[in-house]
N, C-alpha and C positions, 0 to 999 in steps of 0.2 A: 323507418328502416335505418339501420346502422351501417355505416361503411367503414372499412378497415384500410389502413395504409399498409400496403404490402400483403403478401400471402402468409401462410402459416410458418414457412421457413424463415422469412424475414422477421416476423414477430418473435419467433423462438430465439433468433440470433440477438435481437435487441434485448430481450429479457436476460439472456445469458451474459451479455456484455454488462448489463446492470449489476448482476450478481458478481461478476468478475471484478468490476470496479469497487464494489463494496468490500470484497475480500482483500483487494489490494490496499484500500484505504485502512482497513483494520490492521493488516500486517505492518503498514507504515507507522501507524499509531503505536503498535507494540514495539517496534524498533525504537521509535522516539522515546518511549517510556523506559526501555532497557538502557538506553544511552543516558537519559536523565538520572536514573538510579546509579549508574556507574559514575557519573559526574559528581553526585552527592557524596560518594565514597572516595573521591579523589583518585579514581583509576586513570583518568585522562589528565594530561598536563596542559594542553593547548587546544584552541578552537580548530586550528588547521588539522591536527591529528584527529580530533573528534569528527570533523566532516569526512575525512578519509574512512574512518571506521563506519560511519553511517552509510556512506556510498557502497562500501564493500558488503555490508549486511543487506542492503537493499538488493544488490546484484545477486547475492547468494539465495535470498529468500524469495524474491520476486522473479 
């Protein structure tokens, strides 16, 4: 016989958190890619400014 940790609600919450974490990681990767592309076209001049842009994008998207 199989035993489960927690009830259906707890299991659903754990599964939902997993999907949320995957979505967040995907969006962070997209932000990093967009910043990398912008750096290659010399849009940014310094690393400090780059980190500010990344932080602001993460706040807005996530």
